[in-house]
PDBQT receptor file of N, H, CA, C and O in Angstrom, charges set to zero:
ATOM      1  N   MET A   1      55.945 102.016 118.289  1.00  0.00    +0.000 N 
ATOM      2  CA  MET A   1      54.466 101.949 118.484  1.00  0.00    +0.000 C 
ATOM      3  C   MET A   1      54.114 100.295 118.470  1.00  0.00    +0.000 C 
ATOM      4  O   MET A   1      54.524  99.596 117.543  1.00  0.00    +0.000 OA
ATOM      5  N   GLY A   2      53.441  99.818 119.409  1.00  0.00    +0.000 N 
ATOM      6  H   GLY A   2      53.108 100.386 120.162  1.00  0.00    +0.000 HD
ATOM      7  CA  GLY A   2      53.117  98.465 119.350  1.00  0.00    +0.000 C 
ATOM      8  C   GLY A   2      51.957  98.160 118.178  1.00  0.00    +0.000 C 
ATOM      9  O   GLY A   2      51.226  99.099 117.863  1.00  0.00    +0.000 OA
ATOM     10  N   ALA A   3      51.809  97.076 117.638  1.00  0.00    +0.000 N 
ATOM     11  H   ALA A   3      52.403  96.313 117.894  1.00  0.00    +0.000 HD
ATOM     12  CA  ALA A   3      50.810  96.720 116.769  1.00  0.00    +0.000 C 
ATOM     13  C   ALA A   3      49.520  96.765 117.226  1.00  0.00    +0.000 C 
ATOM     14  O   ALA A   3      48.569  97.112 116.525  1.00  0.00    +0.000 OA
ATOM     15  N   ASP A   4      49.433  96.370 118.573  1.00  0.00    +0.000 N 
ATOM     16  H   ASP A   4      50.205  96.088 119.143  1.00  0.00    +0.000 HD
ATOM     17  CA  ASP A   4      48.133  96.513 119.204  1.00  0.00    +0.000 C 
ATOM     18  C   ASP A   4      47.490  98.091 119.196  1.00  0.00    +0.000 C 
ATOM     19  O   ASP A   4      46.332  98.423 118.942  1.00  0.00    +0.000 OA
ATOM     20  N   ASP A   5      48.516  98.846 119.522  1.00  0.00    +0.000 N 
ATOM     21  H   ASP A   5      49.457  98.577 119.729  1.00  0.00    +0.000 HD
ATOM     22  CA  ASP A   5      48.324 100.317 119.598  1.00  0.00    +0.000 C 
ATOM     23  C   ASP A   5      47.772 100.883 118.198  1.00  0.00    +0.000 C 
ATOM     24  O   ASP A   5      46.779 101.598 118.064  1.00  0.00    +0.000 OA
ATOM     25  N   LYS A   6      48.665 100.389 117.132  1.00  0.00    +0.000 N 
ATOM     26  H   LYS A   6      49.472  99.808 117.241  1.00  0.00    +0.000 HD
ATOM     27  CA  LYS A   6      48.363 101.006 115.704  1.00  0.00    +0.000 C 
ATOM     28  C   LYS A   6      47.000 100.549 115.347  1.00  0.00    +0.000 C 
ATOM     29  O   LYS A   6      46.186 101.344 114.876  1.00  0.00    +0.000 OA
ATOM     30  N   ILE A   7      46.727  99.339 115.543  1.00  0.00    +0.000 N 
ATOM     31  H   ILE A   7      47.388  98.694 115.926  1.00  0.00    +0.000 HD
ATOM     32  CA  ILE A   7      45.353  98.886 115.180  1.00  0.00    +0.000 C 
ATOM     33  C   ILE A   7      44.249  99.473 115.909  1.00  0.00    +0.000 C 
ATOM     34  O   ILE A   7      43.220  99.739 115.288  1.00  0.00    +0.000 OA
ATOM     35  N   SER A   8      44.339  99.724 117.232  1.00  0.00    +0.000 N 
ATOM     36  H   SER A   8      45.174  99.508 117.736  1.00  0.00    +0.000 HD
ATOM     37  CA  SER A   8      43.348 100.490 118.176  1.00  0.00    +0.000 C 
ATOM     38  C   SER A   8      43.178 101.712 117.507  1.00  0.00    +0.000 C 
ATOM     39  O   SER A   8      42.043 102.045 117.164  1.00  0.00    +0.000 OA
ATOM     40  N   ASN A   9      44.321 102.552 117.233  1.00  0.00    +0.000 N 
ATOM     41  H   ASN A   9      45.242 102.282 117.511  1.00  0.00    +0.000 HD
ATOM     42  CA  ASN A   9      44.080 103.977 116.942  1.00  0.00    +0.000 C 
ATOM     43  C   ASN A   9      43.600 103.947 115.591  1.00  0.00    +0.000 C 
ATOM     44  O   ASN A   9      42.740 104.796 115.355  1.00  0.00    +0.000 OA
ATOM     45  N   LYS A  10      43.917 103.214 114.664  1.00  0.00    +0.000 N 
ATOM     46  H   LYS A  10      44.615 102.524 114.855  1.00  0.00    +0.000 HD
ATOM     47  CA  LYS A  10      43.306 103.084 113.411  1.00  0.00    +0.000 C 
ATOM     48  C   LYS A  10      41.859 102.843 113.393  1.00  0.00    +0.000 C 
ATOM     49  O   LYS A  10      41.073 103.443 112.660  1.00  0.00    +0.000 OA
ATOM     50  N   ALA A  11      41.519 101.841 114.326  1.00  0.00    +0.000 N 
ATOM     51  H   ALA A  11      42.157 101.354 114.923  1.00  0.00    +0.000 HD
ATOM     52  CA  ALA A  11      40.110 101.476 114.406  1.00  0.00    +0.000 C 
ATOM     53  C   ALA A  11      39.228 102.722 114.803  1.00  0.00    +0.000 C 
ATOM     54  O   ALA A  11      38.130 103.019 114.332  1.00  0.00    +0.000 OA
ATOM     55  N   GLU A  12      39.960 103.394 115.789  1.00  0.00    +0.000 N 
ATOM     56  H   GLU A  12      40.852 103.152 116.172  1.00  0.00    +0.000 HD
ATOM     57  CA  GLU A  12      39.250 104.736 116.219  1.00  0.00    +0.000 C 
ATOM     58  C   GLU A  12      39.179 105.774 115.391  1.00  0.00    +0.000 C 
ATOM     59  O   GLU A  12      38.265 106.595 115.462  1.00  0.00    +0.000 OA
ATOM     60  N   GLU A  13      40.218 105.842 114.455  1.00  0.00    +0.000 N 
ATOM     61  H   GLU A  13      40.960 105.175 114.398  1.00  0.00    +0.000 HD
ATOM     62  CA  GLU A  13      40.077 106.913 113.274  1.00  0.00    +0.000 C 
ATOM     63  C   GLU A  13      39.057 106.482 112.392  1.00  0.00    +0.000 C 
ATOM     64  O   GLU A  13      38.269 107.317 111.947  1.00  0.00    +0.000 OA
ATOM     65  N   VAL A  14      38.950 105.067 112.023  1.00  0.00    +0.000 N 
ATOM     66  H   VAL A  14      39.590 104.389 112.385  1.00  0.00    +0.000 HD
ATOM     67  CA  VAL A  14      38.031 104.719 111.028  1.00  0.00    +0.000 C 
ATOM     68  C   VAL A  14      36.811 104.886 111.632  1.00  0.00    +0.000 C 
ATOM     69  O   VAL A  14      35.966 105.403 110.902  1.00  0.00    +0.000 OA
ATOM     70  N   GLY A  15      36.456 104.598 112.770  1.00  0.00    +0.000 N 
ATOM     71  H   GLY A  15      37.143 104.178 113.363  1.00  0.00    +0.000 HD
ATOM     72  CA  GLY A  15      35.043 104.765 113.630  1.00  0.00    +0.000 C 
ATOM     73  C   GLY A  15      34.622 106.099 113.622  1.00  0.00    +0.000 C 
ATOM     74  O   GLY A  15      33.438 106.422 113.522  1.00  0.00    +0.000 OA
ATOM     75  N   GLY A  16      35.627 106.945 113.731  1.00  0.00    +0.000 N 
ATOM     76  H   GLY A  16      36.589 106.683 113.812  1.00  0.00    +0.000 HD
ATOM     77  CA  GLY A  16      35.325 108.496 113.548  1.00  0.00    +0.000 C 
ATOM     78  C   GLY A  16      34.922 108.856 112.250  1.00  0.00    +0.000 C 
ATOM     79  O   GLY A  16      34.031 109.694 112.108  1.00  0.00    +0.000 OA
ATOM     80  N   LYS A  17      35.484 108.310 111.258  1.00  0.00    +0.000 N 
ATOM     81  H   LYS A  17      36.207 107.630 111.373  1.00  0.00    +0.000 HD
ATOM     82  CA  LYS A  17      35.102 108.751 109.911  1.00  0.00    +0.000 C 
ATOM     83  C   LYS A  17      33.669 108.365 109.482  1.00  0.00    +0.000 C 
ATOM     84  O   LYS A  17      32.960 109.055 108.749  1.00  0.00    +0.000 OA
ATOM     85  N   VAL A  18      33.327 107.165 110.035  1.00  0.00    +0.000 N 
ATOM     86  H   VAL A  18      33.904 106.605 110.630  1.00  0.00    +0.000 HD
ATOM     87  CA  VAL A  18      32.039 106.515 109.937  1.00  0.00    +0.000 C 
ATOM     88  C   VAL A  18      31.027 107.360 110.554  1.00  0.00    +0.000 C 
ATOM     89  O   VAL A  18      30.012 107.700 109.946  1.00  0.00    +0.000 OA
ATOM     90  N   LYS A  19      31.322 107.754 111.920  1.00  0.00    +0.000 N 
ATOM     91  H   LYS A  19      32.146 107.478 112.414  1.00  0.00    +0.000 HD
ATOM     92  CA  LYS A  19      30.355 108.516 112.501  1.00  0.00    +0.000 C 
ATOM     93  C   LYS A  19      30.136 109.882 111.908  1.00  0.00    +0.000 C 
ATOM     94  O   LYS A  19      29.014 110.390 111.912  1.00  0.00    +0.000 OA
ATOM     95  N   GLU A  20      31.112 110.441 111.437  1.00  0.00    +0.000 N 
ATOM     96  H   GLU A  20      32.023 110.028 111.435  1.00  0.00    +0.000 HD
ATOM     97  CA  GLU A  20      31.397 111.690 110.652  1.00  0.00    +0.000 C 
ATOM     98  C   GLU A  20      30.259 111.768 109.397  1.00  0.00    +0.000 C 
ATOM     99  O   GLU A  20      29.348 112.568 109.183  1.00  0.00    +0.000 OA
ATOM    100  N   GLY A  21      30.769 110.476 108.609  1.00  0.00    +0.000 N 
ATOM    101  H   GLY A  21      31.509 109.826 108.783  1.00  0.00    +0.000 HD
ATOM    102  CA  GLY A  21      29.695 110.449 107.575  1.00  0.00    +0.000 C 
ATOM    103  C   GLY A  21      28.222 110.295 107.802  1.00  0.00    +0.000 C 
ATOM    104  O   GLY A  21      27.353 110.941 107.216  1.00  0.00    +0.000 OA
ATOM    105  N   ALA A  22      28.008 109.273 108.813  1.00  0.00    +0.000 N 
ATOM    106  H   ALA A  22      28.714 108.748 109.289  1.00  0.00    +0.000 HD
ATOM    107  CA  ALA A  22      26.633 109.069 109.285  1.00  0.00    +0.000 C 
ATOM    108  C   ALA A  22      25.931 110.458 109.630  1.00  0.00    +0.000 C 
ATOM    109  O   ALA A  22      24.783 110.748 109.292  1.00  0.00    +0.000 OA
ATOM    110  N   GLY A  23      26.714 111.193 110.283  1.00  0.00    +0.000 N 
ATOM    111  H   GLY A  23      27.647 110.957 110.557  1.00  0.00    +0.000 HD
ATOM    112  CA  GLY A  23      26.084 112.331 110.906  1.00  0.00    +0.000 C 
ATOM    113  C   GLY A  23      25.750 113.317 109.787  1.00  0.00    +0.000 C 
ATOM    114  O   GLY A  23      24.726 113.995 109.864  1.00  0.00    +0.000 OA
ATOM    115  N   ARG A  24      26.639 113.423 108.681  1.00  0.00    +0.000 N 
ATOM    116  H   ARG A  24      27.471 112.872 108.618  1.00  0.00    +0.000 HD
ATOM    117  CA  ARG A  24      26.552 114.285 107.468  1.00  0.00    +0.000 C 
ATOM    118  C   ARG A  24      25.300 113.677 106.657  1.00  0.00    +0.000 C 
ATOM    119  O   ARG A  24      24.432 114.410 106.184  1.00  0.00    +0.000 OA
ATOM    120  N   LEU A  25      25.281 112.417 106.548  1.00  0.00    +0.000 N 
ATOM    121  H   LEU A  25      25.986 111.821 106.932  1.00  0.00    +0.000 HD
ATOM    122  CA  LEU A  25      24.207 111.879 105.850  1.00  0.00    +0.000 C 
ATOM    123  C   LEU A  25      22.707 112.185 106.470  1.00  0.00    +0.000 C 
ATOM    124  O   LEU A  25      21.783 112.506 105.723  1.00  0.00    +0.000 OA
ATOM    125  N   THR A  26      22.565 112.075 107.709  1.00  0.00    +0.000 N 
ATOM    126  H   THR A  26      23.316 111.814 108.316  1.00  0.00    +0.000 HD
ATOM    127  CA  THR A  26      21.319 112.386 108.309  1.00  0.00    +0.000 C 
ATOM    128  C   THR A  26      21.056 113.640 109.160  1.00  0.00    +0.000 C 
ATOM    129  O   THR A  26      20.129 113.885 109.932  1.00  0.00    +0.000 OA
ATOM    130  N   GLY A  27      22.180 114.397 108.789  1.00  0.00    +0.000 N 
ATOM    131  H   GLY A  27      22.933 114.198 108.162  1.00  0.00    +0.000 HD
ATOM    132  CA  GLY A  27      21.939 115.847 109.099  1.00  0.00    +0.000 C 
ATOM    133  C   GLY A  27      22.086 116.207 110.678  1.00  0.00    +0.000 C 
ATOM    134  O   GLY A  27      21.663 117.214 111.246  1.00  0.00    +0.000 OA
ATOM    135  N   ASP A  28      22.804 115.106 111.236  1.00  0.00    +0.000 N 
ATOM    136  H   ASP A  28      23.148 114.288 110.775  1.00  0.00    +0.000 HD
ATOM    137  CA  ASP A  28      22.961 115.126 112.647  1.00  0.00    +0.000 C 
ATOM    138  C   ASP A  28      24.307 115.862 113.014  1.00  0.00    +0.000 C 
ATOM    139  O   ASP A  28      25.324 115.173 113.083  1.00  0.00    +0.000 OA
ATOM    140  N   GLU A  29      24.371 117.103 113.234  1.00  0.00    +0.000 N 
ATOM    141  H   GLU A  29      23.544 117.663 113.178  1.00  0.00    +0.000 HD
ATOM    142  CA  GLU A  29      25.576 117.861 113.534  1.00  0.00    +0.000 C 
ATOM    143  C   GLU A  29      26.413 117.339 114.814  1.00  0.00    +0.000 C 
ATOM    144  O   GLU A  29      27.644 117.312 114.845  1.00  0.00    +0.000 OA
ATOM    145  N   ARG A  30      25.757 117.020 115.628  1.00  0.00    +0.000 N 
ATOM    146  H   ARG A  30      24.758 117.042 115.603  1.00  0.00    +0.000 HD
ATOM    147  CA  ARG A  30      26.401 116.330 116.999  1.00  0.00    +0.000 C 
ATOM    148  C   ARG A  30      27.011 115.101 116.608  1.00  0.00    +0.000 C 
ATOM    149  O   ARG A  30      28.145 114.900 117.042  1.00  0.00    +0.000 OA
ATOM    150  N   LEU A  31      26.424 114.130 115.784  1.00  0.00    +0.000 N 
ATOM    151  H   LEU A  31      25.502 114.292 115.432  1.00  0.00    +0.000 HD
ATOM    152  CA  LEU A  31      27.112 112.862 115.527  1.00  0.00    +0.000 C 
ATOM    153  C   LEU A  31      28.334 113.251 114.600  1.00  0.00    +0.000 C 
ATOM    154  O   LEU A  31      29.433 112.765 114.867  1.00  0.00    +0.000 OA
ATOM    155  N   GLU A  32      28.192 114.103 113.524  1.00  0.00    +0.000 N 
ATOM    156  H   GLU A  32      27.299 114.497 113.307  1.00  0.00    +0.000 HD
ATOM    157  CA  GLU A  32      29.231 114.432 112.735  1.00  0.00    +0.000 C 
ATOM    158  C   GLU A  32      30.557 115.114 113.622  1.00  0.00    +0.000 C 
ATOM    159  O   GLU A  32      31.735 114.858 113.373  1.00  0.00    +0.000 OA
ATOM    160  N   ALA A  33      30.136 115.933 114.585  1.00  0.00    +0.000 N 
ATOM    161  H   ALA A  33      29.179 116.141 114.788  1.00  0.00    +0.000 HD
ATOM    162  CA  ALA A  33      31.236 116.554 115.412  1.00  0.00    +0.000 C 
ATOM    163  C   ALA A  33      31.803 115.609 116.131  1.00  0.00    +0.000 C 
ATOM    164  O   ALA A  33      33.006 115.716 116.369  1.00  0.00    +0.000 OA
ATOM    165  N   GLU A  34      31.093 114.528 116.612  1.00  0.00    +0.000 N 
ATOM    166  H   GLU A  34      30.115 114.441 116.420  1.00  0.00    +0.000 HD
ATOM    167  CA  GLU A  34      31.819 113.359 117.597  1.00  0.00    +0.000 C 
ATOM    168  C   GLU A  34      32.736 112.638 116.634  1.00  0.00    +0.000 C 
ATOM    169  O   GLU A  34      33.829 112.227 117.024  1.00  0.00    +0.000 OA
ATOM    170  N   GLY A  35      32.315 112.469 115.355  1.00  0.00    +0.000 N 
ATOM    171  H   GLY A  35      31.427 112.803 115.039  1.00  0.00    +0.000 HD
ATOM    172  CA  GLY A  35      33.103 111.681 114.454  1.00  0.00    +0.000 C 
ATOM    173  C   GLY A  35      34.426 112.444 114.303  1.00  0.00    +0.000 C 
ATOM    174  O   GLY A  35      35.487 111.851 114.499  1.00  0.00    +0.000 OA
ATOM    175  N   ARG A  36      34.393 113.793 113.946  1.00  0.00    +0.000 N 
ATOM    176  H   ARG A  36      33.531 114.274 113.787  1.00  0.00    +0.000 HD
ATOM    177  CA  ARG A  36      35.568 114.474 113.792  1.00  0.00    +0.000 C 
ATOM    178  C   ARG A  36      36.583 114.493 115.062  1.00  0.00    +0.000 C 
ATOM    179  O   ARG A  36      37.802 114.422 114.909  1.00  0.00    +0.000 OA
ATOM    180  N   ALA A  37      36.014 114.586 116.205  1.00  0.00    +0.000 N 
ATOM    181  H   ALA A  37      35.024 114.644 116.328  1.00  0.00    +0.000 HD
ATOM    182  CA  ALA A  37      36.544 114.758 117.653  1.00  0.00    +0.000 C 
ATOM    183  C   ALA A  37      37.315 113.215 117.912  1.00  0.00    +0.000 C 
ATOM    184  O   ALA A  37      38.384 113.105 118.512  1.00  0.00    +0.000 OA
ATOM    185  N   ASP A  38      36.596 112.149 117.373  1.00  0.00    +0.000 N 
ATOM    186  H   ASP A  38      35.728 112.239 116.885  1.00  0.00    +0.000 HD
ATOM    187  CA  ASP A  38      37.197 110.747 117.526  1.00  0.00    +0.000 C 
ATOM    188  C   ASP A  38      38.471 110.782 116.486  1.00  0.00    +0.000 C 
ATOM    189  O   ASP A  38      39.507 110.209 116.821  1.00  0.00    +0.000 OA
ATOM    190  N   GLN A  39      38.403 111.314 115.495  1.00  0.00    +0.000 N 
ATOM    191  H   GLN A  39      37.561 111.780 115.224  1.00  0.00    +0.000 HD
ATOM    192  CA  GLN A  39      39.461 111.436 114.569  1.00  0.00    +0.000 C 
ATOM    193  C   GLN A  39      40.658 112.147 114.996  1.00  0.00    +0.000 C 
ATOM    194  O   GLN A  39      41.819 111.795 114.785  1.00  0.00    +0.000 OA
ATOM    195  N   SER A  40      40.280 113.132 115.588  1.00  0.00    +0.000 N 
ATOM    196  H   SER A  40      39.338 113.418 115.760  1.00  0.00    +0.000 HD
ATOM    197  CA  SER A  40      41.473 114.009 116.241  1.00  0.00    +0.000 C 
ATOM    198  C   SER A  40      42.014 113.398 117.356  1.00  0.00    +0.000 C 
ATOM    199  O   SER A  40      43.215 113.572 117.563  1.00  0.00    +0.000 OA
ATOM    200  N   LYS A  41      41.361 112.710 118.124  1.00  0.00    +0.000 N 
ATOM    201  H   LYS A  41      40.385 112.568 117.956  1.00  0.00    +0.000 HD
ATOM    202  CA  LYS A  41      41.897 112.134 119.173  1.00  0.00    +0.000 C 
ATOM    203  C   LYS A  41      42.836 111.012 118.809  1.00  0.00    +0.000 C 
ATOM    204  O   LYS A  41      43.877 110.778 119.424  1.00  0.00    +0.000 OA
ATOM    205  N   SER A  42      42.385 110.314 117.740  1.00  0.00    +0.000 N 
ATOM    206  H   SER A  42      41.539 110.503 117.241  1.00  0.00    +0.000 HD
ATOM    207  CA  SER A  42      43.176 109.098 117.267  1.00  0.00    +0.000 C 
ATOM    208  C   SER A  42      44.482 109.641 116.454  1.00  0.00    +0.000 C 
ATOM    209  O   SER A  42      45.516 108.978 116.370  1.00  0.00    +0.000 OA
ATOM    210  N   HIS A  43      44.338 110.725 115.958  1.00  0.00    +0.000 N 
ATOM    211  H   HIS A  43      43.498 111.264 116.026  1.00  0.00    +0.000 HD
ATOM    212  CA  HIS A  43      45.570 111.427 115.464  1.00  0.00    +0.000 C 
ATOM    213  C   HIS A  43      46.523 111.812 116.515  1.00  0.00    +0.000 C 
ATOM    214  O   HIS A  43      47.713 111.521 116.391  1.00  0.00    +0.000 OA
ATOM    215  N   LEU A  44      46.070 112.465 117.566  1.00  0.00    +0.000 N 
ATOM    216  H   LEU A  44      45.103 112.701 117.666  1.00  0.00    +0.000 HD
ATOM    217  CA  LEU A  44      47.001 112.712 118.661  1.00  0.00    +0.000 C 
ATOM    218  C   LEU A  44      47.595 111.452 119.180  1.00  0.00    +0.000 C 
ATOM    219  O   LEU A  44      48.816 111.373 119.319  1.00  0.00    +0.000 OA
ATOM    220  N   LYS A  45      46.794 110.449 119.477  1.00  0.00    +0.000 N 
ATOM    221  H   LYS A  45      45.803 110.514 119.363  1.00  0.00    +0.000 HD
ATOM    222  CA  LYS A  45      47.490 109.304 119.946  1.00  0.00    +0.000 C 
ATOM    223  C   LYS A  45      48.682 108.683 119.083  1.00  0.00    +0.000 C 
ATOM    224  O   LYS A  45      49.777 108.256 119.453  1.00  0.00    +0.000 OA
ATOM    225  N   GLN A  46      48.107 108.772 117.803  1.00  0.00    +0.000 N 
ATOM    226  H   GLN A  46      47.218 109.118 117.503  1.00  0.00    +0.000 HD
ATOM    227  CA  GLN A  46      49.403 108.018 116.818  1.00  0.00    +0.000 C 
ATOM    228  C   GLN A  46      50.485 109.042 116.803  1.00  0.00    +0.000 C 
ATOM    229  O   GLN A  46      51.610 108.581 116.611  1.00  0.00    +0.000 OA
ATOM    230  N   ALA A  47      50.381 110.473 116.981  1.00  0.00    +0.000 N 
ATOM    231  H   ALA A  47      49.467 110.848 117.138  1.00  0.00    +0.000 HD
ATOM    232  CA  ALA A  47      51.488 111.218 117.037  1.00  0.00    +0.000 C 
ATOM    233  C   ALA A  47      52.283 111.065 118.367  1.00  0.00    +0.000 C 
ATOM    234  O   ALA A  47      53.514 111.040 118.347  1.00  0.00    +0.000 OA
ATOM    235  N   GLY A  48      51.614 110.970 119.458  1.00  0.00    +0.000 N 
ATOM    236  H   GLY A  48      50.614 110.991 119.474  1.00  0.00    +0.000 HD
ATOM    237  CA  GLY A  48      52.453 110.610 120.699  1.00  0.00    +0.000 C 
ATOM    238  C   GLY A  48      53.128 109.247 120.534  1.00  0.00    +0.000 C 
ATOM    239  O   GLY A  48      54.251 109.099 121.017  1.00  0.00    +0.000 OA
ATOM    240  N   GLU A  49      52.513 108.212 119.870  1.00  0.00    +0.000 N 
ATOM    241  H   GLU A  49      51.601 108.333 119.477  1.00  0.00    +0.000 HD
ATOM    242  CA  GLU A  49      53.368 106.986 119.729  1.00  0.00    +0.000 C 
ATOM    243  C   GLU A  49      54.556 107.242 118.716  1.00  0.00    +0.000 C 
ATOM    244  O   GLU A  49      55.654 106.693 118.815  1.00  0.00    +0.000 OA
ATOM    245  N   LYS A  50      54.298 107.899 117.996  1.00  0.00    +0.000 N 
ATOM    246  H   LYS A  50      53.406 108.344 117.915  1.00  0.00    +0.000 HD
ATOM    247  CA  LYS A  50      55.507 108.176 116.899  1.00  0.00    +0.000 C 
ATOM    248  C   LYS A  50      56.524 108.950 117.766  1.00  0.00    +0.000 C 
ATOM    249  O   LYS A  50      57.674 108.542 117.607  1.00  0.00    +0.000 OA
ATOM    250  N   VAL A  51      56.388 109.948 118.629  1.00  0.00    +0.000 N 
ATOM    251  H   VAL A  51      55.454 110.280 118.758  1.00  0.00    +0.000 HD
ATOM    252  CA  VAL A  51      57.256 110.434 119.627  1.00  0.00    +0.000 C 
ATOM    253  C   VAL A  51      57.814 109.618 120.265  1.00  0.00    +0.000 C 
ATOM    254  O   VAL A  51      59.039 109.738 120.240  1.00  0.00    +0.000 OA
ATOM    255  N   LYS A  52      57.318 108.577 121.014  1.00  0.00    +0.000 N 
ATOM    256  H   LYS A  52      56.323 108.479 121.035  1.00  0.00    +0.000 HD
ATOM    257  CA  LYS A  52      57.679 107.577 121.725  1.00  0.00    +0.000 C 
ATOM    258  C   LYS A  52      58.759 106.678 121.045  1.00  0.00    +0.000 C 
ATOM    259  O   LYS A  52      59.806 106.371 121.615  1.00  0.00    +0.000 OA
ATOM    260  N   ASP A  53      58.431 106.285 119.801  1.00  0.00    +0.000 N 
ATOM    261  H   ASP A  53      57.581 106.535 119.338  1.00  0.00    +0.000 HD
ATOM    262  CA  ASP A  53      59.285 105.533 118.857  1.00  0.00    +0.000 C 
ATOM    263  C   ASP A  53      60.547 106.320 118.697  1.00  0.00    +0.000 C 
ATOM    264  O   ASP A  53      61.639 105.849 119.018  1.00  0.00    +0.000 OA
ATOM    265  N   THR A  54      60.389 107.568 118.179  1.00  0.00    +0.000 N 
ATOM    266  H   THR A  54      59.502 107.950 117.917  1.00  0.00    +0.000 HD
ATOM    267  CA  THR A  54      61.686 108.422 117.836  1.00  0.00    +0.000 C 
ATOM    268  C   THR A  54      62.669 108.329 119.063  1.00  0.00    +0.000 C 
ATOM    269  O   THR A  54      63.872 108.093 118.954  1.00  0.00    +0.000 OA
ATOM    270  N   ALA A  55      61.994 108.547 120.256  1.00  0.00    +0.000 N 
ATOM    271  H   ALA A  55      61.016 108.738 120.344  1.00  0.00    +0.000 HD
ATOM    272  CA  ALA A  55      62.726 108.906 121.370  1.00  0.00    +0.000 C 
ATOM    273  C   ALA A  55      63.606 107.335 121.758  1.00  0.00    +0.000 C 
ATOM    274  O   ALA A  55      64.707 107.293 122.306  1.00  0.00    +0.000 OA
ATOM    275  N   LYS A  56      63.039 106.494 121.449  1.00  0.00    +0.000 N 
ATOM    276  H   LYS A  56      62.144 106.529 121.004  1.00  0.00    +0.000 HD
ATOM    277  CA  LYS A  56      63.348 105.009 121.778  1.00  0.00    +0.000 C 
ATOM    278  C   LYS A  56      64.683 104.616 120.569  1.00  0.00    +0.000 C 
ATOM    279  O   LYS A  56      65.652 103.891 120.794  1.00  0.00    +0.000 OA
ATOM    280  N   HIS A  57      64.385 105.287 119.373  1.00  0.00    +0.000 N 
ATOM    281  H   HIS A  57      63.598 105.876 119.191  1.00  0.00    +0.000 HD
ATOM    282  CA  HIS A  57      65.569 105.097 118.473  1.00  0.00    +0.000 C 
ATOM    283  C   HIS A  57      66.784 106.026 118.687  1.00  0.00    +0.000 C 
ATOM    284  O   HIS A  57      67.917 105.628 118.417  1.00  0.00    +0.000 OA
ATOM    285  N   VAL A  58      66.556 107.231 119.160  1.00  0.00    +0.000 N 
ATOM    286  H   VAL A  58      65.635 107.554 119.380  1.00  0.00    +0.000 HD
ATOM    287  CA  VAL A  58      67.671 108.034 119.467  1.00  0.00    +0.000 C 
ATOM    288  C   VAL A  58      68.312 107.400 120.817  1.00  0.00    +0.000 C 
ATOM    289  O   VAL A  58      69.529 107.395 121.002  1.00  0.00    +0.000 OA
ATOM    290  N   LYS A  59      67.465 106.916 121.655  1.00  0.00    +0.000 N 
ATOM    291  H   LYS A  59      66.477 106.921 121.505  1.00  0.00    +0.000 HD
ATOM    292  CA  LYS A  59      68.099 106.183 122.897  1.00  0.00    +0.000 C 
ATOM    293  C   LYS A  59      68.991 104.951 122.379  1.00  0.00    +0.000 C 
ATOM    294  O   LYS A  59      70.123 104.840 122.851  1.00  0.00    +0.000 OA
ATOM    295  N   ASP A  60      68.599 104.150 121.560  1.00  0.00    +0.000 N 
ATOM    296  H   ASP A  60      67.680 104.241 121.176  1.00  0.00    +0.000 HD
ATOM    297  CA  ASP A  60      69.217 103.034 120.926  1.00  0.00    +0.000 C 
ATOM    298  C   ASP A  60      70.523 103.478 120.375  1.00  0.00    +0.000 C 
ATOM    299  O   ASP A  60      71.607 102.958 120.639  1.00  0.00    +0.000 OA
ATOM    300  N   ALA A  61      70.267 104.754 119.375  1.00  0.00    +0.000 N 
ATOM    301  H   ALA A  61      69.387 105.176 119.161  1.00  0.00    +0.000 HD
ATOM    302  CA  ALA A  61      71.473 104.934 118.610  1.00  0.00    +0.000 C 
ATOM    303  C   ALA A  61      72.631 105.356 119.703  1.00  0.00    +0.000 C 
ATOM    304  O   ALA A  61      73.749 104.945 119.392  1.00  0.00    +0.000 OA
ATOM    305  N   PHE A  62      72.567 105.996 120.750  1.00  0.00    +0.000 N 
ATOM    306  H   PHE A  62      71.658 106.329 121.002  1.00  0.00    +0.000 HD
ATOM    307  CA  PHE A  62      73.292 106.403 121.771  1.00  0.00    +0.000 C 
ATOM    308  C   PHE A  62      73.909 105.175 122.365  1.00  0.00    +0.000 C 
ATOM    309  O   PHE A  62      75.101 105.271 122.660  1.00  0.00    +0.000 OA
ATOM    310  N   LYS A  63      73.291 104.019 122.596  1.00  0.00    +0.000 N 
ATOM    311  H   LYS A  63      72.324 103.941 122.356  1.00  0.00    +0.000 HD
ATOM    312  CA  LYS A  63      73.897 102.805 123.106  1.00  0.00    +0.000 C 
ATOM    313  C   LYS A  63      74.674 101.937 122.217  1.00  0.00    +0.000 C 
ATOM    314  O   LYS A  63      75.591 101.247 122.662  1.00  0.00    +0.000 OA
ATOM    315  N   GLY A  64      74.319 101.943 120.887  1.00  0.00    +0.000 N 
ATOM    316  H   GLY A  64      73.574 102.504 120.526  1.00  0.00    +0.000 HD
ATOM    317  CA  GLY A  64      75.200 101.334 120.111  1.00  0.00    +0.000 C 
ATOM    318  C   GLY A  64      76.065 102.068 119.361  1.00  0.00    +0.000 C 
ATOM    319  O   GLY A  64      76.886 101.504 118.637  1.00  0.00    +0.000 OA
TER     320      GLY A  64
């Protein structure tokens, strides 16, 4: 996973936490749900990147 991807995904996760918290504080259920959705999307992206990294390591192991 590239450093830019890691930073971007983490920023999206943190933004989602902020949205969720703001929604909870203001009683805005829609904003809270959007925050949870943003976090979920970020987690899926991170998982996808980890799969790519693992596949690359496996491929490299067979080369060397």
